[in-house]
MMTF fields as JSON, N, C-alpha, C and O atoms, coordinates in Angstrom:
{
  "mmtfVersion": "1.0.0",
  "mmtfProducer": "UNKNOWN",
  "numBonds": 371,
  "numAtoms": 372,
  "numGroups": 93,
  "numChains": 1,
  "numModels": 1,
  "chainsPerModel": [1],
  "groupsPerChain": [93],
  "chainIdList": ["A"],
  "bondAtomList": [4, 2, 8, 6, 12, 10, 16, 14, 20, 18, 24, 22, 28, 26, 32, 30, 36, 34, 40, 38, 44, 42, 48, 46, 52, 50, 56, 54, 60, 58, 64, 62, 68, 66, 72, 70, 76, 74, 80, 78, 84, 82, 88, 86, 92, 90, 96, 94, 100, 98, 104, 102, 108, 106, 112, 110, 116, 114, 120, 118, 124, 122, 128, 126, 132, 130, 136, 134, 140, 138, 144, 142, 148, 146, 152, 150, 156, 154, 160, 158, 164, 162, 168, 166, 172, 170, 176, 174, 180, 178, 184, 182, 188, 186, 192, 190, 196, 194, 200, 198, 204, 202, 208, 206, 212, 210, 216, 214, 220, 218, 224, 222, 228, 226, 232, 230, 236, 234, 240, 238, 244, 242, 248, 246, 252, 250, 256, 254, 260, 258, 264, 262, 268, 266, 272, 270, 276, 274, 280, 278, 284, 282, 288, 286, 292, 290, 296, 294, 300, 298, 304, 302, 308, 306, 312, 310, 316, 314, 320, 318, 324, 322, 328, 326, 332, 330, 336, 334, 340, 338, 344, 342, 348, 346, 352, 350, 356, 354, 360, 358, 364, 362, 368, 366],
  "bondOrderList": [1, 1, 1, 1, 1, 1, 1, 1, 1, 1, 1, 1, 1, 1, 1, 1, 1, 1, 1, 1, 1, 1, 1, 1, 1, 1, 1, 1, 1, 1, 1, 1, 1, 1, 1, 1, 1, 1, 1, 1, 1, 1, 1, 1, 1, 1, 1, 1, 1, 1, 1, 1, 1, 1, 1, 1, 1, 1, 1, 1, 1, 1, 1, 1, 1, 1, 1, 1, 1, 1, 1, 1, 1, 1, 1, 1, 1, 1, 1, 1, 1, 1, 1, 1, 1, 1, 1, 1, 1, 1, 1, 1],
  "groupList": [{"groupName": "MET", "atomNameList": ["N", "CA", "C", "O"], "elementList": ["N", "C", "C", "O"], "formalChargeList": [0, 0, 0, 0], "bondAtomList": [1, 0, 2, 1, 3, 2], "bondOrderList": [1, 1, 2], "singleLetterCode": "M", "chemCompType": "L-PEPTIDE LINKING"}, {"groupName": "SER", "atomNameList": ["N", "CA", "C", "O"], "elementList": ["N", "C", "C", "O"], "formalChargeList": [0, 0, 0, 0], "bondAtomList": [1, 0, 2, 1, 3, 2], "bondOrderList": [1, 1, 2], "singleLetterCode": "S", "chemCompType": "L-PEPTIDE LINKING"}, {"groupName": "GLU", "atomNameList": ["N", "CA", "C", "O"], "elementList": ["N", "C", "C", "O"], "formalChargeList": [0, 0, 0, 0], "bondAtomList": [1, 0, 2, 1, 3, 2], "bondOrderList": [1, 1, 2], "singleLetterCode": "E", "chemCompType": "L-PEPTIDE LINKING"}, {"groupName": "LYS", "atomNameList": ["N", "CA", "C", "O"], "elementList": ["N", "C", "C", "O"], "formalChargeList": [0, 0, 0, 0], "bondAtomList": [1, 0, 2, 1, 3, 2], "bondOrderList": [1, 1, 2], "singleLetterCode": "K", "chemCompType": "L-PEPTIDE LINKING"}, {"groupName": "LEU", "atomNameList": ["N", "CA", "C", "O"], "elementList": ["N", "C", "C", "O"], "formalChargeList": [0, 0, 0, 0], "bondAtomList": [1, 0, 2, 1, 3, 2], "bondOrderList": [1, 1, 2], "singleLetterCode": "L", "chemCompType": "L-PEPTIDE LINKING"}, {"groupName": "GLN", "atomNameList": ["N", "CA", "C", "O"], "elementList": ["N", "C", "C", "O"], "formalChargeList": [0, 0, 0, 0], "bondAtomList": [1, 0, 2, 1, 3, 2], "bondOrderList": [1, 1, 2], "singleLetterCode": "Q", "chemCompType": "L-PEPTIDE LINKING"}, {"groupName": "PHE", "atomNameList": ["N", "CA", "C", "O"], "elementList": ["N", "C", "C", "O"], "formalChargeList": [0, 0, 0, 0], "bondAtomList": [1, 0, 2, 1, 3, 2], "bondOrderList": [1, 1, 2], "singleLetterCode": "F", "chemCompType": "L-PEPTIDE LINKING"}, {"groupName": "TYR", "atomNameList": ["N", "CA", "C", "O"], "elementList": ["N", "C", "C", "O"], "formalChargeList": [0, 0, 0, 0], "bondAtomList": [1, 0, 2, 1, 3, 2], "bondOrderList": [1, 1, 2], "singleLetterCode": "Y", "chemCompType": "L-PEPTIDE LINKING"}, {"groupName": "ARG", "atomNameList": ["N", "CA", "C", "O"], "elementList": ["N", "C", "C", "O"], "formalChargeList": [0, 0, 0, 0], "bondAtomList": [1, 0, 2, 1, 3, 2], "bondOrderList": [1, 1, 2], "singleLetterCode": "R", "chemCompType": "L-PEPTIDE LINKING"}, {"groupName": "ILE", "atomNameList": ["N", "CA", "C", "O"], "elementList": ["N", "C", "C", "O"], "formalChargeList": [0, 0, 0, 0], "bondAtomList": [1, 0, 2, 1, 3, 2], "bondOrderList": [1, 1, 2], "singleLetterCode": "I", "chemCompType": "L-PEPTIDE LINKING"}, {"groupName": "ASN", "atomNameList": ["N", "CA", "C", "O"], "elementList": ["N", "C", "C", "O"], "formalChargeList": [0, 0, 0, 0], "bondAtomList": [1, 0, 2, 1, 3, 2], "bondOrderList": [1, 1, 2], "singleLetterCode": "N", "chemCompType": "L-PEPTIDE LINKING"}, {"groupName": "VAL", "atomNameList": ["N", "CA", "C", "O"], "elementList": ["N", "C", "C", "O"], "formalChargeList": [0, 0, 0, 0], "bondAtomList": [1, 0, 2, 1, 3, 2], "bondOrderList": [1, 1, 2], "singleLetterCode": "V", "chemCompType": "L-PEPTIDE LINKING"}, {"groupName": "ALA", "atomNameList": ["N", "CA", "C", "O"], "elementList": ["N", "C", "C", "O"], "formalChargeList": [0, 0, 0, 0], "bondAtomList": [1, 0, 2, 1, 3, 2], "bondOrderList": [1, 1, 2], "singleLetterCode": "A", "chemCompType": "L-PEPTIDE LINKING"}, {"groupName": "THR", "atomNameList": ["N", "CA", "C", "O"], "elementList": ["N", "C", "C", "O"], "formalChargeList": [0, 0, 0, 0], "bondAtomList": [1, 0, 2, 1, 3, 2], "bondOrderList": [1, 1, 2], "singleLetterCode": "T", "chemCompType": "L-PEPTIDE LINKING"}, {"groupName": "GLY", "atomNameList": ["N", "CA", "C", "O"], "elementList": ["N", "C", "C", "O"], "formalChargeList": [0, 0, 0, 0], "bondAtomList": [1, 0, 2, 1, 3, 2], "bondOrderList": [1, 1, 2], "singleLetterCode": "G", "chemCompType": "PEPTIDE LINKING"}, {"groupName": "HIS", "atomNameList": ["N", "CA", "C", "O"], "elementList": ["N", "C", "C", "O"], "formalChargeList": [0, 0, 0, 0], "bondAtomList": [1, 0, 2, 1, 3, 2], "bondOrderList": [1, 1, 2], "singleLetterCode": "H", "chemCompType": "L-PEPTIDE LINKING"}, {"groupName": "CYS", "atomNameList": ["N", "CA", "C", "O"], "elementList": ["N", "C", "C", "O"], "formalChargeList": [0, 0, 0, 0], "bondAtomList": [1, 0, 2, 1, 3, 2], "bondOrderList": [1, 1, 2], "singleLetterCode": "C", "chemCompType": "L-PEPTIDE LINKING"}, {"groupName": "ASP", "atomNameList": ["N", "CA", "C", "O"], "elementList": ["N", "C", "C", "O"], "formalChargeList": [0, 0, 0, 0], "bondAtomList": [1, 0, 2, 1, 3, 2], "bondOrderList": [1, 1, 2], "singleLetterCode": "D", "chemCompType": "L-PEPTIDE LINKING"}, {"groupName": "PRO", "atomNameList": ["N", "CA", "C", "O"], "elementList": ["N", "C", "C", "O"], "formalChargeList": [0, 0, 0, 0], "bondAtomList": [1, 0, 2, 1, 3, 2], "bondOrderList": [1, 1, 2], "singleLetterCode": "P", "chemCompType": "L-PEPTIDE LINKING"}],
  "groupTypeList": [0, 1, 2, 3, 4, 1, 3, 2, 5, 6, 7, 1, 8, 9, 8, 10, 11, 2, 2, 12, 13, 1, 11, 10, 14, 11, 15, 7, 1, 7, 9, 16, 4, 1, 14, 10, 0, 9, 13, 14, 11, 8, 17, 13, 13, 3, 5, 12, 6, 8, 11, 10, 12, 17, 2, 4, 7, 3, 12, 7, 1, 2, 16, 12, 11, 4, 10, 13, 1, 9, 4, 3, 14, 7, 9, 1, 1, 8, 12, 5, 1, 18, 12, 4, 12, 9, 4, 8, 12, 12, 14, 5, 11],
  "groupIdList": [1, 2, 3, 4, 5, 6, 7, 8, 9, 10, 11, 12, 13, 14, 15, 16, 17, 18, 19, 20, 21, 22, 23, 24, 25, 26, 27, 28, 29, 30, 31, 32, 33, 34, 35, 36, 37, 38, 39, 40, 41, 42, 43, 44, 45, 46, 47, 48, 49, 50, 51, 52, 53, 54, 55, 56, 57, 58, 59, 60, 61, 62, 63, 64, 65, 66, 67, 68, 69, 70, 71, 72, 73, 74, 75, 76, 77, 78, 79, 80, 81, 82, 83, 84, 85, 86, 87, 88, 89, 90, 91, 92, 93],
  "secStructList": [7, 7, 7, 7, 7, 7, 2, 2, 2, 2, 2, 2, 2, 2, 2, 6, 7, 7, 7, 3, 3, 7, 6, 6, 1, 7, 3, 3, 3, 3, 3, 3, 3, 3, 6, 6, 3, 3, 3, 3, 3, 3, 6, 6, 6, 6, 3, 3, 3, 3, 3, 3, 2, 2, 2, 2, 2, 2, 2, 2, 2, 2, 7, 1, 1, 7, 7, 2, 2, 2, 2, 6, 6, 6, 7, 1, 1, 1, 7, 2, 2, 2, 2, 2, 2, 2, 2, 2, 2, 6, 6, 7, 7],
  "xCoordList": [0.832, 0.0, 0.882, 1.903, 0.482, 1.286, 1.078, 0.082, 2.046, 1.989, 0.866, 0.619, 0.192, -0.905, -0.363, 0.756, -1.16, -0.802, -0.97, -1.796, -0.187, -0.408, -1.721, -2.238, -2.242, -3.487, -3.323, -4.229, -2.176, -1.928, -1.887, -2.464, -1.207, -1.147, -2.536, -2.911, -3.286, -4.645, -5.515, -6.198, -5.486, -6.275, -5.851, -6.693, -4.567, -4.075, -4.664, -5.073, -4.705, -5.298, -6.787, -7.298, -7.483, -8.928, -9.21, -10.183, -8.371, -8.555, -8.529, -9.154, -7.827, -7.726, -8.914, -9.031, -9.786, -10.955, -12.079, -12.522, -12.535, -13.648, -14.899, -16.01, -14.718, -15.847, -15.436, -14.252, -16.441, -16.168, -17.364, -18.476, -17.122, -18.178, -18.162, -17.106, -19.357, -19.468, -19.245, -19.187, -19.12, -18.947, -20.176, -20.084, -21.329, -22.557, -22.822, -23.881, -21.865, -21.987, -22.66, -22.928, -22.946, -23.541, -22.437, -21.363, -22.722, -21.726, -21.964, -23.099, -20.882, -20.906, -20.015, -18.934, -20.468, -19.668, -19.659, -20.265, -18.959, -18.794, -18.214, -18.578, -17.317, -16.715, -15.668, -14.807, -15.769, -14.881, -14.579, -15.473, -13.327, -12.918, -12.722, -11.902, -13.489, -13.377, -13.26, -14.188, -12.116, -11.862, -11.779, -10.939, -12.645, -12.657, -13.947, -14.314, -14.637, -15.886, -15.769, -15.331, -16.17, -16.219, -17.677, -18.562, -17.916, -19.271, -19.285, -18.246, -20.463, -20.624, -22.09, -22.956, -22.356, -23.724, -23.821, -22.98, -24.865, -25.171, -25.868, -26.936, -25.272, -25.772, -27.196, -27.975, -27.547, -28.866, -30.008, -31.081, -29.797, -30.871, -30.661, -31.571, -29.476, -29.085, -29.093, -29.164, -29.022, -28.976, -27.538, -26.612, -27.377, -26.057, -25.728, -26.622, -24.442, -23.99, -22.842, -22.172, -22.623, -21.518, -20.861, -21.537, -19.547, -18.771, -17.708, -16.978, -17.619, -16.591, -15.262, -15.114, -14.313, -13.033, -12.217, -11.463, -12.36, -11.65, -12.17, -11.386, -13.48, -14.07, -13.6, -13.292, -13.55, -13.111, -11.638, -11.258, -10.822, -9.407, -9.251, -8.419, -10.033, -9.957, -10.281, -9.58, -11.328, -11.678, -10.545, -10.145, -10.033, -8.931, -7.714, -7.093, -7.372, -6.144, -6.285, -5.289, -7.494, -7.696, -8.083, -7.901, -8.604, -9.163, -8.31, -7.898, -8.056, -7.312, -8.201, -7.723, -9.494, -10.474, -11.601, -12.046, -12.06, -13.16, -14.285, -14.054, -15.5, -16.7, -17.758, -17.496, -18.942, -19.949, -20.407, -20.713, -20.46, -20.868, -19.876, -20.276, -18.604, -17.571, -17.622, -17.481, -17.82, -17.855, -19.002, -18.913, -20.084, -21.202, -20.743, -21.325, -19.713, -19.192, -18.31, -17.921, -17.993, -17.097, -17.745, -17.488, -18.569, -19.143, -20.475, -21.417, -20.562, -21.777, -22.939, -24.097, -22.654, -23.724, -24.107, -23.397, -25.213, -25.629, -25.011, -25.725, -23.713, -23.015, -21.881, -20.801, -22.115, -21.061, -20.689, -19.512, -21.679, -21.386, -20.532, -19.533, -20.889, -19.996, -18.631, -17.62, -18.593, -17.307, -16.395, -15.213, -16.941, -16.151, -15.747, -14.624, -16.66, -16.342, -15.195, -14.329, -15.189, -14.119, -12.789, -11.766, -12.801, -11.573, -11.057, -9.856, -11.967, -11.578, -10.993, -9.973, -11.64, -11.152, -9.782, -8.975, -9.543, -8.25, -7.184, -6.03, -7.561, -6.603, -6.245, -5.162, -7.148, -6.837, -7.599, -7.494, -8.347, -9.032, -8.776, -9.25],
  "yCoordList": [-1.179, 0.0, 1.248, 1.296, 2.25, 3.463, 4.315, 4.183, 5.187, 6.061, 7.077, 7.571, 7.384, 8.348, 9.763, 10.066, 10.616, 12.015, 12.794, 12.442, 13.849, 14.781, 15.52, 15.461, 16.203, 16.954, 18.012, 18.216, 18.682, 19.708, 19.088, 19.632, 17.957, 17.263, 16.792, 16.909, 16.266, 15.792, 16.94, 16.804, 18.07, 19.227, 19.704, 20.107, 19.661, 20.055, 19.156, 19.646, 17.858, 16.935, 17.204, 17.21, 17.426, 17.68, 18.971, 19.041, 19.988, 21.264, 21.072, 21.845, 20.07, 19.834, 19.081, 18.959, 18.581, 17.831, 18.813, 19.558, 18.81, 19.67, 18.868, 19.396, 17.584, 16.696, 15.279, 14.944, 14.452, 13.089, 12.209, 12.699, 10.907, 9.938, 8.866, 8.351, 8.533, 7.518, 6.129, 5.953, 5.149, 3.763, 3.277, 2.329, 3.919, 3.551, 4.409, 4.297, 5.262, 6.056, 7.405, 8.072, 7.832, 9.15, 10.196, 10.065, 11.23, 12.258, 13.48, 13.928, 14.016, 15.222, 16.267, 15.947, 17.509, 18.573, 19.813, 19.835, 20.839, 22.098, 21.85, 22.531, 20.876, 20.538, 21.591, 21.939, 22.082, 23.156, 22.989, 22.699, 23.172, 23.178, 24.622, 25.344, 25.035, 26.391, 26.268, 25.813, 26.676, 26.464, 24.976, 24.287, 24.474, 23.032, 22.386, 21.295, 23.063, 22.541, 22.28, 23.138, 21.072, 20.705, 20.807, 20.245, 21.521, 21.642, 21.178, 21.121, 20.849, 20.428, 20.175, 20.425, 19.671, 19.43, 18.037, 17.633, 17.309, 16.016, 16.333, 16.946, 15.922, 16.319, 15.846, 16.583, 14.642, 14.089, 14.838, 14.978, 15.32, 15.986, 17.485, 18.202, 17.958, 19.365, 19.759, 20.944, 18.77, 19.023, 19.28, 18.567, 20.303, 20.62, 19.668, 19.161, 19.434, 18.655, 19.383, 20.217, 19.044, 19.6, 18.466, 17.61, 18.469, 17.483, 18.227, 19.049, 17.944, 18.535, 17.862, 16.653, 18.627, 18.072, 17.489, 16.536, 18.047, 17.498, 16.095, 15.2, 15.904, 14.579, 13.596, 12.442, 14.065, 13.198, 12.818, 11.671, 13.772, 13.463, 12.466, 11.561, 12.625, 11.692, 10.271, 9.326, 10.115, 8.792, 8.254, 7.098, 9.094, 8.7, 8.255, 7.244, 9.0, 8.713, 7.525, 6.878, 7.229, 6.152, 4.809, 3.774, 4.795, 3.56, 3.019, 3.764, 1.728, 1.08, 0.876, 0.893, 0.683, 0.476, 1.475, 1.675, 2.1, 3.051, 2.698, 2.365, 2.775, 2.671, 3.537, 4.117, 3.642, 4.546, 4.114, 4.965, 2.819, 2.345, 2.796, 3.246, 2.678, 3.125, 4.642, 5.152, 5.358, 6.821, 7.34, 8.448, 6.567, 6.998, 7.266, 8.103, 6.571, 6.784, 8.017, 8.387, 8.653, 9.811, 11.088, 12.175, 10.966, 12.13, 12.483, 11.692, 13.664, 14.042, 14.388, 14.244, 14.837, 15.109, 13.806, 12.806, 13.829, 12.637, 12.682, 12.667, 12.735, 12.9, 11.895, 12.238, 10.653, 9.648, 9.293, 9.094, 9.214, 8.855, 9.908, 9.551, 11.209, 12.195, 12.246, 12.492, 12.017, 12.017, 10.924, 11.164, 9.731, 8.629, 8.916, 8.618, 9.492, 9.838, 10.85, 10.757, 11.806, 12.808, 12.147, 12.459, 11.235, 10.502, 9.722, 9.701, 9.089, 8.324, 9.253, 8.934, 10.412, 11.359, 11.933, 12.266, 12.041, 12.559, 11.468, 11.736, 10.242, 9.139, 8.587, 8.03, 8.735, 8.3, 7.043, 6.628, 6.452, 5.18, 4.237, 3.101],
  "zCoordList": [0.0, 0.0, 0.0, 0.686, -0.769, -0.854, 0.394, 1.106, 0.634, 1.801, 1.637, 0.536, 2.734, 2.718, 2.547, 2.961, 1.938, 1.741, 3.035, 3.877, 3.193, 4.296, 4.001, 2.885, 4.998, 4.805, 3.713, 2.905, 3.686, 2.672, 1.269, 0.328, 1.14, -0.152, -0.575, -1.741, 0.369, 0.106, -0.407, -1.422, 0.3, -0.123, -1.51, -2.313, -1.79, -3.109, -4.204, -5.257, -3.958, -4.941, -5.108, -6.228, -3.999, -4.049, -4.819, -5.57, -4.638, -5.354, -6.867, -7.593, -7.349, -8.789, -9.366, -10.585, -8.522, -8.997, -9.306, -8.431, -10.549, -10.958, -11.255, -11.206, -11.565, -11.8, -11.42, -11.395, -11.123, -10.675, -11.016, -11.214, -11.08, -11.366, -10.291, -9.927, -9.781, -8.738, -9.322, -10.539, -8.435, -8.882, -9.642, -10.422, -9.423, -10.13, -11.367, -11.984, -11.73, -12.946, -12.782, -13.781, -11.554, -11.328, -11.46, -10.871, -12.241, -12.515, -11.646, -11.483, -11.088, -10.262, -10.92, -11.415, -10.925, -11.544, -10.653, -9.581, -11.122, -10.385, -8.986, -8.027, -8.881, -7.599, -7.247, -8.055, -6.024, -5.583, -4.1, -3.305, -3.737, -2.333, -1.909, -2.475, -0.903, -0.371, 1.145, 1.814, 1.675, 3.099, 3.363, 2.784, 4.233, 4.486, 3.974, 4.413, 3.041, 2.51, 1.01, 0.244, 0.612, -0.803, -1.229, -0.584, -2.31, -2.838, -4.284, -4.943, -4.765, -6.146, -6.433, -5.596, -7.642, -8.089, -8.697, -9.501, -8.298, -8.928, -10.254, -10.261, -11.369, -12.685, -12.971, -13.575, -12.552, -12.901, -12.229, -12.816, -11.01, -10.264, -10.118, -9.702, -10.455, -10.265, -8.788, -8.463, -7.893, -6.455, -6.012, -6.4, -5.2, -4.658, -3.515, -2.837, -3.312, -2.167, -1.503, -2.112, -0.216, 0.566, 1.328, 1.9, 1.331, 2.082, 2.873, 2.319, 4.147, 4.975, 4.623, 4.798, 4.136, 3.677, 4.828, 4.629, 6.026, 7.18, 7.504, 7.821, 7.424, 7.656, 6.586, 6.883, 5.343, 4.249, 4.428, 4.194, 4.84, 5.079, 6.223, 6.149, 7.261, 8.394, 7.926, 8.291, 7.128, 6.596, 5.731, 5.869, 4.841, 3.959, 4.758, 4.431, 5.801, 6.544, 7.496, 7.818, 7.948, 8.917, 8.303, 8.945, 7.099, 6.528, 5.381, 4.493, 5.416, 4.334, 3.115, 1.98, 3.352, 2.28, 2.501, 3.632, 1.426, 1.549, 0.594, -0.569, 1.103, 0.296, 0.959, 2.013, 0.375, 0.926, 2.316, 3.152, 2.577, 3.909, 4.976, 6.05, 4.685, 5.636, 5.802, 6.914, 4.706, 4.775, 5.626, 6.155, 5.776, 6.631, 8.054, 8.744, 8.501, 9.84, 9.969, 11.077, 8.856, 8.857, 8.322, 8.838, 7.311, 6.627, 7.269, 7.218, 7.872, 8.591, 7.663, 8.053, 6.454, 5.49, 4.797, 4.898, 4.107, 3.366, 1.964, 0.962, 1.909, 0.639, 0.509, 0.028, 0.934, 0.866, -0.573, -0.875, -1.461, -2.851, -3.549, -4.174, -3.467, -4.08, -3.395, -4.052, -2.085, -1.372, -1.92, -2.166, -2.111, -2.657, -4.106, -4.511, -4.879, -6.278, -6.336, -7.206, -5.422, -5.373, -5.037, -5.647, -4.069, -3.736, -4.946, -5.216, -5.663, -6.856, -7.917, -8.527, -8.14, -9.144, -8.769, -9.637, -7.477, -6.999, -6.978, -6.642, -7.335, -7.382, -6.015, -5.835, -5.043, -3.682, -3.243, -2.089, -4.139, -3.847, -4.997, -4.981]
}
């Protein structure tokens, strides 16, 4: 297993993600990291989502395997699917 990124490196990778696709093919766009909040839009419903980047980093740094079920224990918003898609787009899953 590769070494985990520092929080600064992780945030840098997340900043480069503008769109992502879930494991089920749902597409998310307009992804933006501002402060410690990641926002974006689910393309199919045009619904906005928010993910706390600190919570996402904690899950990334503590878990060897990540999926939406595991993320439920870390992500306080109901945005586990976009959170996982963002990790995948950033090359961290």
